[in-house]
C-alpha positions as CSV (number, residue, x, y, z in Angstrom):
1,M,48.4,26.7,-19.9
2,K,48.7,23.0,-18.9
3,K,47.8,23.7,-15.2
4,V,44.7,26.0,-16.2
5,L,43.3,22.9,-18.3
6,L,44.4,20.5,-15.6
7,S,42.4,22.7,-12.9
8,F,39.3,23.1,-15.3
9,V,39.4,19.0,-15.6
10,V,39.4,18.3,-11.9
11,C,36.5,20.9,-11.4
12,L,34.3,19.5,-14.2
13,A,34.8,16.0,-12.5
14,L,34.2,17.4,-9.0
15,F,31.1,19.0,-10.3
16,S,30.1,15.8,-12.0
17,I,30.4,13.6,-8.9
18,K,28.6,16.3,-6.9
19,D,25.8,16.2,-9.5
20,V,25.6,12.4,-9.5
21,R,25.3,12.3,-6.0
22,A,22.5,14.8,-6.1
23,L,20.7,12.5,-8.4
24,E,21.3,9.6,-6.3
25,E,20.0,11.1,-3.1
26,Y,16.9,12.6,-4.2
27,Y,15.0,12.2,-0.5
28,K,16.7,11.2,2.9
29,N,14.6,10.6,5.8
30,D,14.8,10.8,9.6
31,N,16.0,6.8,9.7
32,G,18.7,7.3,7.5
33,V,17.4,5.9,4.4
34,S,18.4,7.9,1.2
35,L,16.0,7.5,-1.9
36,S,16.9,8.3,-5.4
37,K,14.1,10.3,-7.3
38,E,13.0,7.1,-9.2
39,E,12.8,5.0,-6.0
40,Y,11.0,8.0,-4.0
41,D,8.4,8.1,-7.1
42,F,7.5,4.6,-7.5
43,L,7.0,4.3,-3.6
44,S,4.7,7.1,-3.7
45,D,3.1,5.5,-6.9
46,F,2.8,1.7,-5.8
47,Y,2.1,2.3,-1.9
48,W,1.4,5.9,-1.1
49,P,2.8,9.5,-0.8
50,G,4.4,9.6,2.6
51,C,5.4,6.2,3.1
52,Q,8.9,7.0,2.6
53,E,9.1,9.0,5.8
54,L,8.3,5.6,7.6
55,M,11.0,3.4,6.0
56,K,14.0,2.1,8.1
57,I,16.8,0.8,6.6
58,E,16.0,-2.9,7.0
59,D,13.0,-2.1,4.8
60,Y,15.0,-0.2,2.4
61,Q,17.2,-3.3,2.1
62,K,14.2,-5.3,1.7
63,F,12.8,-3.4,-1.0
64,L,15.9,-3.6,-3.1
65,S,16.0,-7.3,-2.4
66,S,12.6,-7.6,-3.8
67,N,13.5,-6.2,-7.1
68,I,9.9,-5.0,-7.6
69,M,10.8,-1.8,-9.5
70,N,11.9,-4.0,-12.2
71,Q,9.1,-6.3,-12.6
72,E,5.8,-6.3,-14.6
73,I,4.1,-3.8,-12.7
74,K,0.3,-3.1,-12.7
75,K,-0.5,0.2,-11.0
76,I,-2.2,3.6,-11.3
77,V,-0.2,6.0,-14.1
78,V,-1.1,9.4,-14.0
79,N,-2.6,11.3,-17.0
80,E,-3.0,7.7,-18.8
81,P,-6.6,5.7,-18.7
82,I,-7.5,4.3,-15.4
83,P,-8.9,0.7,-15.4
84,R,-11.8,1.1,-13.3
85,S,-11.4,-2.2,-11.4
86,T,-8.0,-1.3,-9.6
87,W,-9.3,2.3,-8.6
88,I,-12.7,3.9,-7.2
89,E,-13.5,6.6,-4.9
90,D,-16.7,6.5,-2.6
91,S,-17.8,8.4,0.1
92,G,-14.8,10.7,0.5
93,R,-12.2,7.7,-0.2
94,T,-9.9,6.3,-2.7
95,L,-9.3,2.8,-2.7
96,Q,-6.6,1.4,-5.1
97,I,-4.7,-1.9,-6.1
98,A,-1.1,-2.7,-7.7
99,T,1.1,-5.4,-8.0
100,S,4.6,-6.0,-9.2
101,C,5.4,-9.5,-10.4
102,G,8.4,-11.7,-11.4
103,N,8.4,-15.4,-10.2
104,D,5.3,-14.4,-7.7
105,C,3.7,-10.8,-7.1
106,T,3.7,-8.5,-4.6
107,V,0.6,-6.8,-3.6
108,S,-0.4,-3.3,-2.3
109,V,-3.8,-2.2,-1.7
110,T,-4.1,1.7,-0.2
111,L,-7.1,3.5,0.9
112,R,-6.9,7.1,1.4
113,W,-9.3,9.2,3.4
114,N,-10.0,12.2,1.5
115,N,-12.3,13.3,4.2
116,A,-11.7,12.8,8.0
117,P,-14.1,10.1,9.4
118,Y,-16.9,10.9,11.9
119,V,-16.9,7.5,13.3
120,R,-13.4,6.0,14.7
121,S,-14.1,2.1,15.6
122,Y,-12.6,-1.2,14.1
123,D,-12.7,-1.1,10.0
124,V,-11.8,-4.1,8.1
125,M,-9.6,-4.5,5.2
126,G,-8.6,-7.8,3.0
127,A,-8.7,-9.9,0.2
128,Y,-10.3,-12.8,-1.7
129,L,-7.9,-14.7,-3.4
130,E,-8.7,-16.8,-6.5
131,N,-6.6,-19.4,-7.7
132,V,-3.4,-17.7,-5.9
133,S,-1.9,-18.7,-2.7
134,L,-1.2,-16.5,-0.2
135,L,2.6,-16.4,0.5
136,N,3.5,-14.3,3.6
137,T,1.6,-12.4,6.3
138,P,0.1,-9.6,5.0
139,T,1.1,-6.3,6.8
140,T,-1.3,-3.4,7.3
141,T,-0.3,0.0,8.2
142,I,-2.3,2.8,9.4
143,Q,-1.0,6.4,9.1
144,S,-2.4,9.2,10.3
145,S,-1.1,13.2,11.2
146,N,-0.8,11.6,14.6
147,G,1.7,8.8,13.3
148,A,1.9,5.4,12.1
149,S,1.0,1.8,13.5
150,T,1.6,-1.7,11.9
151,N,-1.0,-4.4,12.4
152,R,0.0,-8.2,11.6
153,D,-3.2,-9.6,13.7
154,V,-4.8,-11.5,10.1
155,N,-7.8,-13.6,10.1
156,K,-6.4,-15.8,7.4
157,Q,-9.1,-18.3,5.6
158,N,-8.8,-21.0,3.1
159,N,-9.8,-18.4,0.2
160,G,-8.3,-15.0,1.5
161,F,-7.9,-13.1,4.6
162,G,-9.1,-9.9,7.0
163,V,-7.5,-7.5,9.0
164,S,-9.2,-5.6,11.7
165,F,-8.1,-2.2,13.2
166,L,-9.1,0.7,15.2
167,L,-9.2,4.1,13.1
168,P,-6.7,6.1,15.0
169,S,-7.3,10.1,15.8
170,G,-5.8,12.7,13.2
171,N,-6.2,13.6,9.9
172,N,-4.7,12.4,6.4
173,L,-5.4,8.9,7.1
174,V,-3.7,6.2,5.0
175,I,-4.4,2.9,5.4
176,N,-2.0,0.3,3.2
177,Q,-2.0,-3.5,3.2
178,S,1.1,-5.4,1.7
179,Y,1.4,-9.1,0.9
180,R,2.8,-11.4,-1.7
181,V,0.8,-14.2,-3.7
182,S,1.7,-16.8,-6.2
183,K,0.5,-16.0,-9.9
184,G,-2.0,-17.5,-12.1
185,G,-5.3,-16.2,-10.5
186,H,-7.3,-12.7,-9.5
187,I,-7.5,-10.7,-6.3
188,Y,-10.3,-8.9,-4.8
189,A,-9.6,-6.6,-2.3
190,S,-11.8,-4.5,0.0
191,Y,-12.0,-1.7,2.7
192,Q,-15.2,-1.8,4.9
193,H,-15.7,1.3,7.1
194,A,-18.0,1.1,10.1
195,K,-20.4,3.3,10.3
196,Q,-21.4,2.7,14.1
197,N,-19.0,1.9,17.0
198,I,-18.4,-2.2,16.9
199,S,-16.7,-4.2,19.2
200,L,-12.9,-6.0,17.6
201,L,-15.0,-9.3,18.2
202,D,-17.7,-8.4,16.1
203,S,-15.7,-6.8,13.5
204,K,-14.1,-10.4,12.8
205,R,-17.6,-12.1,12.3
206,Y,-17.2,-12.6,8.6
207,S,-16.2,-15.3,6.2
208,I,-14.4,-14.4,3.0
209,S,-16.7,-14.8,0.0
210,K,-16.9,-13.0,-3.4
211,S,-20.5,-12.6,-2.8
212,G,-19.4,-10.5,0.3
213,Y,-19.1,-7.0,0.7
214,G,-16.9,-5.4,-2.0
215,K,-16.4,-9.3,-3.1
216,V,-14.7,-10.2,0.1
217,F,-16.4,-9.9,3.2
218,S,-19.8,-11.8,4.4
219,F,-20.3,-10.7,7.3
220,T,-22.7,-11.8,10.2
221,G,-24.5,-10.6,13.5
222,N,-23.9,-6.8,14.5
223,A,-21.2,-6.7,11.5
224,A,-23.8,-7.4,8.9
225,I,-25.5,-3.8,9.6
226,A,-22.4,-2.0,10.9
227,Y,-20.2,-1.9,7.8
228,D,-20.7,0.4,4.8
229,R,-20.6,-2.0,1.7
230,M,-18.1,0.1,-0.1
231,N,-17.3,-1.4,-3.6
232,G,-13.9,-3.5,-3.6
233,V,-11.0,-3.4,-6.4
234,D,-9.5,-6.2,-8.2
235,I,-6.7,-7.2,-10.4
236,G,-5.5,-10.5,-12.3
237,V,-1.8,-11.7,-11.4
């Protein structure tokens, strides 16, 4: 009887360990990164669904050390009222902004193409920073069905920044821009799509201004007529 009881306890313990491990490792990508369901869901909400595929071990370590899951988070919550200033949908695209704040704030701005764009030229994404300082170099990730690339060629100005990038071929386009800022102000983020072909040089002909397109980009020259004037999003930090 004691042997039977002992065997049952051992089996129960092994089952429990297996069950806990299953809960801990909800998803594992090709780079060897394992995520719990909580981590997986947070990354989908804060960045975009599918970003988990791109994570490397060093990215995951930075994610853990940043502690952004346990800070004050402002983001889109499914089935709850959405603050319109943090989320817009326009011309087949969805733009949203989210923040996670402790001593400073991590910002995530994501543009999802719901339809494939016809023109594939240099689009621009960036932010007007009101009473906050940029604390690191923004990382802009461009993902499509054909792969992903990262752009850190940032046009920094005293009140914000912009990044120009060539739209890749493929479908399911997602562009994410992530960076850190100080607290105590407001962030205005904008994505501007080129309706016609434009050079990289011309795409950078702008100043950062709250009176510009999406409350960020005040274009000059050819760029003033090339971009589609999509409204922006904003959030307080």
